[in-house]
C-alpha positions as CSV (number, residue, x, y, z in Angstrom):
1,X,0.0,0.0,0.0
2,X,1.5,3.3,-1.0
3,X,1.6,6.4,1.1
4,X,-0.8,9.3,0.2
5,X,0.9,12.1,-1.7
6,X,0.6,15.8,-1.8
7,X,-0.2,17.7,-5.0
8,X,3.6,18.0,-5.7
9,X,4.0,14.2,-5.6
10,X,5.9,14.2,-2.2
11,X,4.9,11.4,0.1
12,X,2.7,12.7,3.0
13,X,3.9,11.9,6.5
14,X,1.2,9.7,8.1
15,X,1.8,10.0,11.8
16,X,2.1,13.0,14.2
17,X,5.8,12.2,14.8
18,X,6.6,12.0,11.1
19,X,4.7,15.3,10.5
20,X,6.6,16.9,13.4
21,X,9.9,15.8,11.9
22,X,8.9,17.2,8.5
23,X,8.0,20.5,10.1
24,X,11.3,20.7,12.0
25,X,13.3,19.8,9.0
26,X,11.7,22.8,7.2
27,X,12.3,25.0,10.2
28,X,16.0,24.1,10.1
29,X,16.3,25.6,6.6
30,X,15.5,29.2,7.9
31,X,18.0,32.0,7.8
32,X,19.6,32.9,11.2
33,X,22.1,35.4,12.5
34,X,25.6,34.1,11.6
35,X,23.8,30.9,10.7
36,X,23.8,30.0,14.4
37,X,20.5,28.1,13.9
38,X,19.5,29.1,17.5
39,X,16.4,26.9,17.7
40,X,15.5,23.6,19.5
41,X,12.4,21.6,19.7
42,X,10.5,19.3,22.0
43,X,8.0,16.9,20.5
44,X,5.2,15.6,22.9
45,X,1.8,14.1,22.1
46,X,0.6,16.1,19.1
47,X,2.5,19.2,19.8
48,X,5.9,20.8,19.1
49,X,7.5,23.3,21.4
50,X,9.9,25.8,19.8
51,X,12.7,27.1,22.0
52,X,15.4,29.7,21.4
53,X,18.7,28.0,22.2
54,X,20.7,31.0,23.5
55,X,23.6,28.7,24.5
56,X,24.4,28.4,20.8
57,X,25.1,32.1,20.3
58,X,26.4,34.4,23.1
59,X,26.6,37.4,20.8
60,X,27.5,40.1,23.3
61,X,28.2,42.8,20.8
62,X,26.1,42.0,17.8
63,X,22.9,40.8,19.6
64,X,23.1,41.5,23.3
65,X,19.3,41.3,23.9
66,X,18.7,38.2,21.8
67,X,16.5,40.2,19.3
68,X,18.1,38.7,16.2
69,X,18.0,35.2,17.8
70,X,14.3,35.5,18.3
71,X,13.8,36.9,14.8
72,X,15.7,33.9,13.5
73,X,13.3,31.5,15.3
74,X,10.3,33.4,13.9
75,X,11.6,32.7,10.4
76,X,11.9,29.0,11.4
77,X,8.3,29.1,12.6
78,X,7.0,30.4,9.3
79,X,8.7,27.5,7.5
80,X,6.8,25.2,9.8
81,X,3.5,26.9,9.0
82,X,4.2,26.7,5.2
83,X,5.2,23.1,5.4
84,X,2.1,22.2,7.4
85,X,-0.1,23.8,4.7
86,X,1.8,22.0,2.0
87,X,1.3,18.7,3.7
88,X,-2.4,19.4,4.3
89,X,-2.2,19.5,8.1
90,X,-4.0,21.9,10.3
91,X,-1.9,23.5,13.0
92,X,-2.6,25.9,15.8
93,X,0.3,28.2,16.9
94,X,0.5,29.7,20.3
95,X,3.2,32.4,20.6
96,X,5.0,32.8,24.0
97,X,2.6,30.4,25.7
98,X,4.3,30.4,29.2
99,X,5.6,33.5,30.9
100,X,7.6,31.3,33.3
101,X,9.5,29.9,30.3
102,X,11.0,32.9,28.4
103,X,12.9,30.6,26.1
104,X,9.8,28.8,25.0
105,X,8.8,30.9,21.9
106,X,5.9,28.9,20.5
107,X,3.8,25.7,20.8
108,X,2.5,24.2,17.5
109,X,-0.4,21.9,18.0
110,X,-0.8,19.4,15.1
111,X,-4.4,19.0,13.9
112,X,-6.2,16.8,11.3
113,X,-5.8,16.6,7.6
114,X,-7.2,19.6,5.6
115,X,-7.3,20.4,1.9
116,X,-4.0,21.5,0.4
117,X,-4.8,25.1,-0.5
118,X,-4.2,28.7,0.6
119,X,-1.5,31.3,0.2
120,X,1.2,29.4,2.2
121,X,1.2,26.3,-0.1
122,X,3.0,27.8,-3.1
123,X,5.8,29.0,-0.8
124,X,7.0,25.5,0.1
125,X,9.5,25.0,-2.9
126,X,11.3,28.2,-2.0
127,X,12.3,26.9,1.5
128,X,15.2,24.9,0.1
129,X,15.9,27.3,-2.9
130,X,16.3,30.4,-0.7
131,X,19.9,31.3,0.1
132,X,21.5,34.5,1.3
133,X,23.3,36.4,-1.6
134,X,26.3,38.2,-0.2
135,X,27.5,39.5,-3.6
136,X,26.6,42.1,-6.2
137,X,23.3,42.1,-7.9
138,X,22.6,42.6,-11.6
139,X,21.8,46.2,-12.6
140,X,18.2,45.4,-13.1
141,X,15.3,47.1,-11.3
142,X,12.8,45.1,-9.1
143,X,9.4,45.6,-10.7
144,X,6.9,47.7,-8.6
145,X,4.3,44.9,-8.8
146,X,6.7,42.5,-7.0
147,X,7.6,45.1,-4.4
148,X,3.9,45.6,-3.7
149,X,3.6,41.8,-3.2
150,X,6.5,41.8,-0.8
151,X,5.0,44.7,1.2
152,X,1.7,42.8,1.5
153,X,3.5,39.7,2.6
154,X,5.1,41.5,5.5
155,X,1.8,43.1,6.4
156,X,0.2,39.7,6.5
157,X,2.5,39.0,9.5
158,X,1.9,42.3,11.3
159,X,5.0,43.9,10.1
160,X,5.8,46.7,7.6
161,X,8.3,46.6,4.7
162,X,9.4,49.9,3.2
163,X,11.4,50.1,0.0
164,X,13.6,53.1,0.5
165,X,13.8,56.0,-1.9
166,X,17.1,56.9,-3.5
167,X,17.7,59.7,-1.0
168,X,16.8,57.6,2.0
169,X,18.9,54.7,0.6
170,X,22.0,57.0,0.4
171,X,21.4,58.1,4.0
172,X,20.9,54.5,5.2
173,X,24.2,53.4,3.5
174,X,26.0,56.1,5.4
175,X,24.5,54.7,8.6
176,X,25.7,51.2,7.6
177,X,29.2,52.5,7.0
178,X,29.2,54.3,10.4
179,X,27.9,51.2,12.1
180,X,30.5,49.0,10.4
181,X,33.2,51.3,11.7
182,X,31.8,51.3,15.2
183,X,31.6,47.5,15.2
184,X,35.1,46.8,13.9
185,X,36.6,49.2,16.4
186,X,35.2,47.0,19.2
187,X,37.3,43.9,20.0
188,X,34.2,42.0,21.2
189,X,32.9,42.2,17.6
190,X,35.6,39.7,16.4
191,X,34.8,37.6,19.5
192,X,31.2,37.3,18.2
193,X,32.2,36.5,14.6
194,X,35.1,34.1,15.2
195,X,33.2,31.1,16.5
196,X,30.8,31.2,13.5
197,X,33.2,32.0,10.6
198,X,35.9,29.4,10.8
199,X,36.9,27.1,7.9
200,X,36.2,23.7,9.5
201,X,34.6,21.7,6.7
202,X,32.8,19.3,9.1
203,X,30.7,22.1,10.7
204,X,26.9,22.0,10.1
205,X,26.4,25.6,11.2
206,X,28.1,29.0,10.9
207,X,29.2,30.7,7.7
208,X,32.0,28.9,5.8
209,X,34.4,30.8,3.6
210,X,32.6,29.6,0.5
211,X,29.6,31.7,1.7
212,X,31.4,34.8,2.8
213,X,30.4,36.6,-0.4
214,X,32.4,39.6,-1.6
215,X,32.9,43.2,-0.6
216,X,32.6,46.3,-2.8
217,X,35.6,47.8,-4.5
218,X,34.1,51.2,-3.8
219,X,32.9,50.4,-0.3
220,X,29.3,50.8,-1.2
221,X,27.2,49.0,-0.1
222,X,29.3,48.4,3.0
223,X,29.1,44.6,3.1
224,X,30.1,42.7,6.2
225,X,33.6,41.2,6.2
226,X,33.2,37.7,7.5
227,X,36.9,36.9,7.1
228,X,38.1,39.5,9.5
229,X,38.2,37.3,12.6
230,X,40.5,34.7,11.2
231,X,43.9,34.5,9.6
232,X,42.5,33.3,6.3
233,X,42.4,34.8,2.8
234,X,40.5,38.0,2.7
235,X,37.0,38.3,1.2
236,X,37.2,38.8,-2.5
237,X,36.3,42.3,-3.7
238,X,34.2,43.1,-6.8
239,X,32.6,46.0,-8.5
240,X,29.0,46.6,-7.3
241,X,26.4,48.5,-9.2
242,X,23.7,50.3,-7.3
243,X,21.6,47.8,-5.4
244,X,18.1,47.6,-7.1
245,X,16.3,47.7,-3.8
246,X,17.0,48.3,-0.2
247,X,14.1,47.7,2.2
248,X,13.5,48.1,5.9
249,X,11.4,45.6,7.8
250,X,9.8,47.1,11.0
251,X,7.2,46.4,13.6
252,X,4.9,48.6,15.7
253,X,6.4,47.3,19.0
254,X,9.9,46.1,20.1
255,X,9.1,43.1,22.3
256,X,9.9,39.4,22.0
257,X,6.4,38.9,20.5
258,X,7.1,41.6,17.9
259,X,10.5,40.0,17.1
260,X,8.8,36.7,16.5
261,X,6.3,38.4,14.2
262,X,9.2,40.1,12.4
263,X,10.9,36.8,11.8
264,X,7.8,35.3,10.3
265,X,7.3,38.4,8.1
266,X,11.0,38.3,7.1
267,X,10.7,34.7,6.0
268,X,7.4,35.2,4.1
269,X,9.1,38.1,2.2
270,X,12.2,36.0,1.5
271,X,10.2,33.0,0.3
272,X,8.0,35.1,-2.0
273,X,11.0,37.0,-3.3
274,X,12.7,33.6,-4.1
275,X,9.6,32.5,-6.0
276,X,9.7,35.8,-8.0
277,X,13.3,35.2,-9.0
278,X,14.9,37.6,-6.5
279,X,17.8,37.0,-4.1
280,X,18.4,38.8,-0.8
281,X,21.0,39.6,1.8
282,X,21.2,41.9,4.8
283,X,22.8,45.2,5.9
284,X,21.9,44.9,9.6
285,X,24.9,46.7,11.0
286,X,22.9,49.8,12.1
287,X,20.6,47.5,14.1
288,X,23.6,46.2,16.1
289,X,24.4,49.6,17.6
290,X,21.5,50.8,19.7
291,X,22.4,54.5,19.2
292,X,22.4,54.2,15.4
293,X,19.4,52.0,15.4
294,X,17.5,54.8,17.0
295,X,18.0,56.9,13.9
296,X,15.7,54.5,12.1
297,X,12.7,54.7,14.5
298,X,10.9,57.0,12.0
299,X,10.1,53.8,10.2
300,X,8.8,52.1,13.3
301,X,10.9,49.6,15.3
302,X,13.5,48.4,12.7
303,X,14.1,44.7,12.8
304,X,15.9,43.9,9.4
305,X,17.5,45.7,6.6
306,X,17.4,43.8,3.3
307,X,19.1,44.1,-0.1
308,X,16.9,42.7,-2.9
309,X,17.8,42.1,-6.5
310,X,18.5,39.6,-9.3
311,X,21.5,37.3,-9.1
312,X,22.8,33.9,-10.0
313,X,22.3,31.0,-7.6
314,X,24.3,31.4,-4.3
315,X,26.2,28.8,-2.3
316,X,24.1,27.3,0.5
317,X,25.3,27.5,4.1
318,X,25.3,24.2,6.0
319,X,22.5,23.0,8.2
320,X,22.3,20.7,11.3
321,X,20.3,17.5,10.9
322,X,16.9,17.2,12.5
323,X,18.2,14.9,15.2
324,X,20.5,17.7,16.4
325,X,17.8,20.2,17.0
326,X,15.3,18.0,18.8
327,X,15.8,18.2,22.6
328,X,13.2,15.7,23.7
329,X,10.7,13.5,21.9
330,X,7.9,11.5,23.5
């Protein structure tokens, strides 16, 4: 007897545990700060608990309050929602369900089979195709119709996405350069980067040299130099044209709940952008210096700064296997 299949021909998991493993495998493909993959899961009965694993990333300079760790886990949660829809499984998500457990970010209750339909289903193929592009983009504008779709995608997750005007973009790039200078002048910045940017080929996390990308010959945009914390060949430099689009993702509040919402909005935007043929990377340096981050509050509470454009396929960063991210299973 063969297993039932989804509309894409992929075998459908038939037990709560196998569904849980499929959802967690999808979660593990989400982007995360320095590819720390700061999530862990408990499986019990028909539920999955999503925890932030702060022990994996003590980023004292880059992320002292755990904001980016929480955003990363929000992105993983969106992948789980998309995969549940793709598999035709109802789920119920409870965010921050227990105030006594601040590291417990969400509980996902597995429900019955449902028809495979809705706006999440088409996003599934993009989960594995999406990779961060840390290089130059082609000098090709992003169509306004696609930008409007991305704005609506963020709004669907209680966040706002603003594509910056040329004047605001120049101003923001100045803030990125200022932030980069402030970060590199602080020795603790290299302490944050070093554990996650080594060249160990056996690692299943962090950013390997093959994924460092490039830096701009002109210094604009000010791309992060991931090679700086190690005595290894410097990041290759190349000529960058003007980025087709720089966008700011923000929320109305600046709480752990808002960070989770921002992560889900971010991933919805990234998956949709991937389906539309776009690539993306980040210019988050201004968000890692609180004084400079305050300059962006005119857009709400800034959570992510994205570069968007057209580019060739990028090298994927490694991922931990599902067994490594499950803390407990019953």
